[in-house]
C-alpha positions in Angstrom: 94.9 61.7 49.8 95.3 58.9 47.4 97.3 55.8 48.0 101.0 56.1 47.6 103.0 53.4 45.8 106.6 54.3 46.7 108.6 55.9 49.4 109.4 58.8 47.2 105.7 59.6 46.7 105.1 59.2 50.4 107.9 61.7 51.1 106.6 64.2 48.5 103.1 64.0 50.0 104.4 64.5 53.5 106.6 67.5 52.5 103.7 69.1 50.6 101.4 68.8 53.6 104.1 70.2 56.0 104.6 73.0 53.5 100.9 73.9 53.6 100.9 73.7 57.4 104.0 76.0 57.8 102.7 78.6 55.3 99.3 78.7 57.1 100.9 79.0 60.5 103.1 81.8 59.2 100.1 83.7 57.9 98.2 83.2 61.2 101.3 84.4 63.1 101.6 87.5 60.9 97.9 88.4 61.4 98.2 87.8 65.2 101.3 90.1 65.4 99.6 92.8 63.3 96.6 92.7 65.6 98.8 93.0 68.8 100.6 95.9 67.2 97.4 97.7 66.4 96.0 97.1 69.9 99.3 98.5 71.4 99.1 101.6 69.2 95.5 102.3 70.1 96.1 102.2 73.9 95.8 105.3 76.1 99.3 105.8 77.6 98.4 108.9 79.6 96.5 107.0 82.2 98.5 106.0 85.3 98.1 102.4 86.5 96.0 102.0 89.6 97.8 102.1 92.9 97.2 99.9 95.9 95.7 101.6 99.0 98.1 101.9 101.9 97.1 99.9 105.0 98.6 101.0 108.3 98.7 98.3 111.0 99.3 99.6 114.5 101.0 97.3 116.9 99.2 96.4 120.1 100.0 98.5 123.2 103.0 97.3 125.2 101.9 95.5 128.4 103.7 96.1 131.7 106.8 93.9 131.8 105.3 91.2 129.6 102.5 90.2 132.0 100.4 88.6 129.3 102.9 85.8 128.6 
């Protein structure tokens, strides 16, 4: 992180730092994808997903000729 004396040195320094950043992000991405793949393979696929209980709503009884309105 020393002082740069020319535009060429500044560009080289920037490219080097971006290179380190991209390589480290690539390694992290590879590890992340490997962990997801391992989690996916270790899952139990024979278990059915939970189902929602059915709710039956009965309509109110019909009134004689709409007397309630």
